[in-house]
C-alpha positions as CSV (number, residue, x, y, z in Angstrom):
1,X,-1.5,8.1,37.7
2,X,1.9,6.1,38.4
3,X,0.8,4.4,40.3
4,X,-2.3,3.2,39.2
5,X,-2.1,-0.7,37.1
6,X,-0.4,-0.8,33.7
7,X,-2.2,-0.9,30.5
8,X,-2.2,-3.6,28.7
9,X,-2.6,-3.1,24.7
10,X,-2.8,-6.4,22.8
11,X,-1.0,-4.9,18.8
12,X,-0.5,-6.8,15.6
13,X,2.0,-5.0,13.0
14,X,3.6,-7.4,10.9
15,X,5.4,-5.2,7.8
16,X,8.2,-2.6,9.7
17,X,6.3,0.4,8.5
18,X,4.1,-0.6,11.1
19,X,6.4,-2.6,14.1
20,X,7.8,2.1,13.3
21,X,4.0,3.3,14.4
22,X,3.0,0.8,16.9
23,X,6.3,1.7,18.7
24,X,5.7,5.5,18.2
25,X,1.8,4.9,20.0
26,X,3.4,2.9,23.3
27,X,6.1,5.7,23.3
28,X,3.0,8.1,23.6
29,X,0.6,6.6,25.9
30,X,3.1,5.5,28.8
31,X,3.8,9.9,28.4
32,X,0.1,10.8,28.1
33,X,-0.9,8.3,30.6
34,X,1.9,8.5,33.3
35,X,1.5,4.0,33.7
36,X,3.6,1.1,32.5
37,X,2.4,-0.7,29.0
38,X,2.6,-4.3,28.7
39,X,2.0,-5.8,25.2
40,X,0.8,-8.5,23.8
41,X,0.5,-10.0,20.7
42,X,2.9,-9.4,17.5
43,X,5.0,-6.8,16.1
44,X,9.0,-5.9,15.0
45,X,13.0,-5.2,16.8
46,X,11.1,-1.8,17.9
47,X,8.0,-3.3,19.9
48,X,11.1,-6.0,21.5
49,X,12.4,-3.7,22.7
50,X,9.5,-1.7,23.9
51,X,8.2,-4.8,26.6
52,X,6.3,-6.8,23.8
53,X,7.0,-10.9,23.3
54,X,5.6,-12.0,20.5
55,X,3.7,-14.8,19.3
56,X,5.4,-15.5,15.9
57,X,7.9,-13.2,14.1
58,X,5.9,-10.4,12.6
59,X,7.7,-11.0,8.9
60,X,4.4,-14.2,8.0
61,X,2.3,-11.0,8.2
62,X,4.5,-8.9,5.7
63,X,4.4,-12.4,3.3
64,X,0.1,-12.1,3.8
65,X,-0.7,-10.7,-0.6
66,X,-2.9,-12.7,-3.4
67,X,0.2,-14.9,-4.5
68,X,0.5,-15.7,-0.2
69,X,-3.2,-16.6,0.4
70,X,-2.9,-19.1,-2.6
71,X,0.3,-20.8,-1.7
72,X,-0.3,-20.6,1.9
73,X,-3.4,-20.4,2.8
74,X,-3.5,-23.4,5.4
75,X,-0.9,-21.4,7.7
76,X,-2.0,-18.1,7.7
77,X,-5.2,-19.0,9.1
78,X,-3.8,-21.0,11.9
79,X,-2.0,-18.3,12.4
80,X,-5.2,-15.5,12.6
81,X,-6.8,-18.0,15.0
82,X,-3.6,-17.9,17.3
83,X,-3.4,-14.6,17.2
84,X,-7.1,-13.6,17.9
85,X,-7.8,-16.1,20.9
86,X,-4.7,-15.8,22.5
87,X,-5.8,-11.6,22.7
88,X,-9.2,-12.6,23.2
89,X,-7.3,-14.8,26.1
90,X,-6.0,-11.7,27.5
91,X,-8.9,-9.5,27.7
92,X,-6.7,-6.2,26.8
93,X,-7.7,-2.5,27.6
94,X,-7.3,-2.6,24.1
95,X,-7.0,-3.7,20.4
96,X,-4.6,-1.9,18.0
97,X,-4.1,-2.9,14.4
98,X,-1.7,-1.9,12.4
99,X,-1.4,-1.7,8.6
100,X,-1.7,-5.1,6.6
101,X,-5.3,-5.5,6.4
102,X,-6.0,-9.4,5.2
103,X,-4.2,-9.8,8.4
104,X,-5.4,-7.9,10.9
105,X,-8.8,-7.1,10.2
106,X,-9.3,-11.2,10.4
107,X,-7.7,-10.6,13.4
108,X,-10.0,-8.1,15.0
109,X,-12.9,-9.9,13.9
110,X,-12.7,-12.8,15.7
111,X,-11.4,-11.2,18.6
112,X,-14.6,-8.7,18.1
113,X,-16.8,-11.8,17.9
114,X,-15.4,-14.3,20.8
115,X,-14.5,-10.8,23.5
116,X,-16.7,-7.8,23.0
117,X,-15.9,-5.7,24.6
118,X,-12.6,-4.9,24.2
119,X,-12.1,-1.8,22.2
120,X,-10.2,-2.3,18.7
121,X,-9.2,0.6,17.3
122,X,-7.1,0.0,13.3
123,X,-3.9,1.8,12.4
124,X,-3.6,2.7,8.1
125,X,-7.1,2.8,6.8
126,X,-7.5,0.6,4.4
127,X,-8.0,1.9,0.4
128,X,-11.1,1.7,0.1
129,X,-11.3,5.5,-1.2
130,X,-9.9,3.5,-4.5
131,X,-10.7,0.2,-4.6
132,X,-13.6,-2.7,-2.8
133,X,-15.3,0.6,-1.4
134,X,-17.5,-2.2,0.3
135,X,-14.7,-2.5,2.7
136,X,-16.3,0.1,4.5
137,X,-19.6,-0.3,5.9
138,X,-17.6,-4.6,6.6
139,X,-15.1,-2.9,9.2
140,X,-17.6,-1.2,11.3
141,X,-19.0,-4.1,13.3
142,X,-15.5,-5.0,14.6
143,X,-13.5,-1.6,14.1
144,X,-14.8,1.7,16.6
145,X,-11.4,3.6,15.8
146,X,-9.2,4.0,12.4
147,X,-6.3,6.5,12.7
148,X,-5.9,7.8,8.9
149,X,-1.8,8.7,7.4
150,X,-3.6,10.4,4.7
151,X,-6.0,14.1,5.2
152,X,-8.7,12.5,2.6
153,X,-9.5,9.4,4.3
154,X,-11.5,10.4,7.4
155,X,-14.3,12.0,4.6
156,X,-14.6,8.9,2.2
157,X,-14.9,6.3,5.5
158,X,-17.6,8.8,6.1
159,X,-18.8,8.7,2.6
160,X,-19.2,4.6,2.4
161,X,-20.3,4.3,5.7
162,X,-17.1,2.9,7.7
163,X,-15.9,3.6,11.0
164,X,-15.1,7.1,11.8
165,X,-12.1,8.0,11.7
166,X,-9.0,10.4,13.0
167,X,-5.7,12.0,11.2
168,X,-3.2,11.6,13.5
169,X,-0.5,12.7,10.2
170,X,2.2,11.0,8.3
171,X,5.7,10.1,8.5
172,X,6.5,11.3,5.7
173,X,5.8,14.9,6.9
174,X,8.2,14.5,9.4
175,X,11.4,12.2,8.2
176,X,15.0,14.1,7.4
177,X,15.9,13.0,4.3
178,X,12.1,14.5,2.9
179,X,12.7,17.5,5.1
180,X,16.6,18.5,3.4
181,X,15.1,17.6,-1.0
182,X,12.7,20.3,0.1
183,X,15.3,22.4,1.4
184,X,17.4,21.7,-1.8
185,X,14.4,22.6,-3.4
186,X,13.3,25.7,-2.6
187,X,17.3,27.6,-3.7
188,X,17.2,29.4,-6.4
189,X,17.4,27.0,-9.6
190,X,18.9,27.5,-13.0
191,X,16.2,26.9,-15.6
192,X,18.3,28.2,-18.8
193,X,17.4,26.1,-21.7
194,X,20.9,25.3,-22.2
195,X,21.9,24.0,-19.1
196,X,22.1,20.0,-18.1
197,X,19.2,19.1,-16.9
198,X,19.1,16.7,-13.7
199,X,16.6,14.1,-14.2
200,X,14.8,11.7,-11.8
201,X,14.3,8.3,-12.9
202,X,11.6,6.6,-11.1
203,X,10.9,3.2,-12.9
204,X,9.7,1.3,-9.2
205,X,10.4,-0.7,-6.1
206,X,9.1,-4.6,-7.8
207,X,10.4,-6.6,-9.9
208,X,7.0,-6.3,-11.8
209,X,7.0,-2.7,-12.6
210,X,11.0,-2.1,-12.8
211,X,10.0,-4.5,-16.8
212,X,7.3,-3.2,-17.6
213,X,8.2,0.2,-17.8
214,X,12.7,0.5,-17.8
215,X,11.9,0.1,-21.7
216,X,9.1,3.2,-22.2
217,X,11.0,4.8,-20.1
218,X,14.6,4.7,-22.0
219,X,13.0,5.1,-25.1
220,X,11.2,8.5,-24.1
221,X,15.5,10.0,-22.8
222,X,16.4,8.2,-25.8
223,X,14.0,10.6,-27.4
224,X,14.7,13.6,-25.0
225,X,18.1,13.4,-26.2
226,X,17.1,13.6,-29.8
227,X,15.4,17.1,-29.0
228,X,18.2,18.5,-27.1
229,X,18.7,18.2,-24.2
230,X,22.0,17.5,-22.4
231,X,20.6,15.0,-19.5
232,X,22.3,14.0,-15.8
233,X,19.9,11.0,-15.1
234,X,20.0,9.5,-11.6
235,X,18.1,6.2,-10.8
236,X,17.6,5.9,-6.7
237,X,16.4,2.5,-6.8
238,X,16.0,-0.6,-4.0
239,X,18.8,-3.5,-3.2
240,X,15.9,-5.7,-3.9
241,X,16.0,-5.2,-8.3
242,X,19.2,-2.8,-8.4
243,X,21.2,-5.7,-10.4
244,X,18.2,-6.4,-12.5
245,X,17.9,-2.2,-12.9
246,X,21.8,-2.5,-13.8
247,X,21.3,-5.1,-16.4
248,X,18.0,-3.2,-18.2
249,X,19.9,0.0,-18.3
250,X,22.8,-1.2,-20.2
251,X,21.2,-0.6,-23.7
252,X,19.9,2.7,-22.8
253,X,21.4,6.2,-24.7
254,X,22.1,7.4,-22.0
255,X,23.2,5.3,-18.7
256,X,21.7,6.5,-15.8
257,X,23.7,7.3,-12.5
258,X,22.2,3.8,-10.0
259,X,21.7,4.9,-6.4
260,X,21.0,2.3,-4.1
261,X,21.8,4.8,-0.9
262,X,19.8,6.0,1.6
263,X,21.1,9.4,2.2
264,X,22.4,9.6,-1.5
265,X,18.3,9.4,-2.5
266,X,17.6,12.6,-1.0
267,X,20.4,14.4,-2.3
268,X,18.9,13.6,-6.0
269,X,15.8,14.5,-4.8
270,X,17.1,17.3,-3.9
271,X,19.0,18.0,-6.8
272,X,16.0,17.4,-9.4
273,X,14.9,18.9,-12.0
274,X,11.8,16.4,-12.2
275,X,11.2,13.2,-12.2
276,X,9.5,10.3,-14.6
277,X,8.2,7.7,-11.8
278,X,5.9,4.7,-11.8
279,X,3.2,5.6,-10.2
280,X,3.4,4.3,-6.2
281,X,4.5,6.1,-2.9
282,X,7.6,7.9,-4.2
283,X,5.1,10.7,-5.7
284,X,4.3,11.6,-2.1
285,X,7.7,11.4,-1.0
286,X,8.8,13.7,-4.8
287,X,5.5,16.0,-4.0
288,X,6.8,17.2,-0.3
289,X,10.5,17.7,-1.3
290,X,8.1,19.8,-4.0
291,X,10.2,17.3,-7.2
292,X,8.0,18.4,-10.5
293,X,7.3,14.9,-11.7
294,X,5.0,12.9,-14.3
295,X,3.6,9.4,-13.4
296,X,3.1,6.2,-15.5
297,X,2.5,2.6,-14.6
298,X,1.4,-0.6,-16.6
299,X,0.0,-3.0,-14.9
300,X,0.3,-7.0,-15.9
301,X,-2.8,-8.1,-17.9
302,X,-4.8,-9.7,-14.5
303,X,-4.1,-6.5,-12.4
304,X,-5.7,-4.6,-15.5
305,X,-8.6,-7.1,-16.1
306,X,-9.4,-7.0,-12.2
307,X,-8.7,-3.3,-12.4
308,X,-11.8,-2.3,-14.2
309,X,-14.0,-4.3,-12.0
310,X,-12.3,-3.3,-8.3
311,X,-10.8,0.7,-9.0
312,X,-13.1,3.4,-7.9
313,X,-10.9,6.3,-7.1
314,X,-10.6,9.3,-10.0
315,X,-6.4,9.6,-9.2
316,X,-4.8,6.8,-9.1
317,X,-2.0,9.5,-7.5
318,X,-1.7,10.5,-4.1
319,X,-0.6,14.3,-5.1
320,X,-3.6,14.3,-7.3
321,X,-5.9,12.8,-4.3
322,X,-4.4,14.9,-1.2
323,X,-4.7,18.5,-3.3
324,X,-8.0,17.0,-5.4
325,X,-7.0,18.2,-9.0
326,X,-4.9,17.0,-11.4
327,X,-1.5,18.0,-10.4
328,X,0.5,15.6,-11.6
329,X,0.2,13.9,-15.1
330,X,-0.8,10.4,-15.1
331,X,-0.2,7.5,-18.3
332,X,-1.5,4.3,-17.6
333,X,-0.9,0.9,-19.6
334,X,-0.3,1.6,-23.4
335,X,-1.1,4.8,-22.8
336,X,2.6,4.6,-21.5
337,X,4.3,6.3,-24.9
338,X,7.7,8.1,-24.8
339,X,6.9,10.3,-27.1
340,X,4.5,11.2,-24.9
341,X,6.7,10.3,-22.0
342,X,9.4,12.9,-23.3
343,X,6.9,16.0,-24.0
344,X,5.3,15.9,-20.5
345,X,8.5,15.6,-18.5
346,X,10.2,19.1,-21.2
347,X,7.1,20.8,-19.9
348,X,8.6,20.0,-16.3
349,X,12.7,21.5,-17.4
350,X,11.6,25.5,-17.9
351,X,9.8,28.0,-15.6
352,X,6.2,26.5,-17.4
353,X,2.8,27.2,-15.4
354,X,3.3,23.5,-15.2
355,X,5.8,23.6,-13.3
356,X,4.8,26.4,-11.0
357,X,1.1,24.5,-10.9
358,X,2.4,21.9,-9.7
359,X,5.1,23.5,-6.8
360,X,2.0,25.6,-5.9
361,X,0.3,22.3,-5.3
362,X,2.7,20.3,-3.5
363,X,3.2,23.5,-1.2
364,X,-0.2,22.8,-0.8
365,X,-0.4,19.0,-0.1
366,X,2.3,20.0,3.3
367,X,0.0,22.7,4.5
368,X,-2.5,20.0,4.2
369,X,-1.2,17.0,5.9
370,X,0.5,19.2,8.2
371,X,-0.6,18.6,12.6
372,X,-0.4,20.6,15.6
373,X,1.4,18.2,17.8
374,X,3.2,14.9,16.8
375,X,1.0,11.8,15.0
376,X,1.7,9.0,17.9
377,X,-0.2,11.7,20.8
378,X,-2.9,12.3,18.2
379,X,-3.2,8.4,17.7
380,X,-2.5,7.9,21.5
381,X,-5.0,10.2,22.6
382,X,-7.9,8.5,20.5
383,X,-7.1,5.2,21.8
384,X,-8.0,6.2,25.5
385,X,-10.5,8.6,24.0
386,X,-11.8,4.2,23.2
387,X,-10.9,3.1,26.2
388,X,-12.3,5.2,28.9
389,X,-15.5,4.4,26.3
390,X,-15.5,1.1,26.7
391,X,-15.3,1.3,30.9
392,X,-18.0,3.1,31.0
393,X,-20.4,1.4,28.5
């Protein structure tokens, strides 16, 4: 195999997370095939270290979104056309698009039209199971296979008439921080009623989320205090909203310890008795860490209106969807009430059925998400299978 010509792989990865996934696949392809990999397309520093010279800065894709489309549509459409034209002209052995579906799937569609023989694999299934399910069928003519990072997505794609999918695993299952927190959570814990309870407060990573949730979260802490609980509040956050968080919690009766360091965040996950969170990926981090939680979210008025017509999923929370049962209580919009949130958290402070239900469910989630091989190897096998099938046709 070492004497074979290099494998030419086109790749489109804009965000940091996609760049990491792309680099993982490229290394696995090189290892499993024994061939050099020649890269063309878009990627960040991790793919560039493997030899990619990007067509342009991948951060431009990371900006893709509803507001970005309205603000800068002509430039983005030019970038889509530029990327697709270049890839089609290169005639790679395969095109791998990663996440950022509003950009990458438009590239895939144009490449398929210009060069139908190029096999196309998309990494990270768009959330067709949650909203706009018609996207699944729409992808089928120009995406040959989808690499899924959530175990239920393979069946969801089949049910919705989308391309075939393969579950390759999720990076969080092997994250050292998650594994360390899970080990800490598995140790014996004092659940006596008069102890100081350690509570994680996670109001979101976007400024809008923080502004909408910080007040009811603070009031929920006041209710817990009034009901006789002694609390230690830990609030991990991200740098770009840290100042907003500090200003917003200044009026709280119980002041939280604000954490921006990644290592201290995972230590906090290991120490926590429970968590009050803004619905999002953090719910999966907590579930895999073994931290019981209560989830809530407040949509902005426009999103609240749109969600009535586009959202189809029975739950917005990944632990519930993966386990296929209501493990974690979730409250939205007008139902984000401090008095209720406080009482929900109380049920997690002690050795209750609700706490045991969540803990057992989280262990099941870890089992369902486990894979026999590293995700990069599974993904590389799928990619090579698509290439071989295309060569036979």
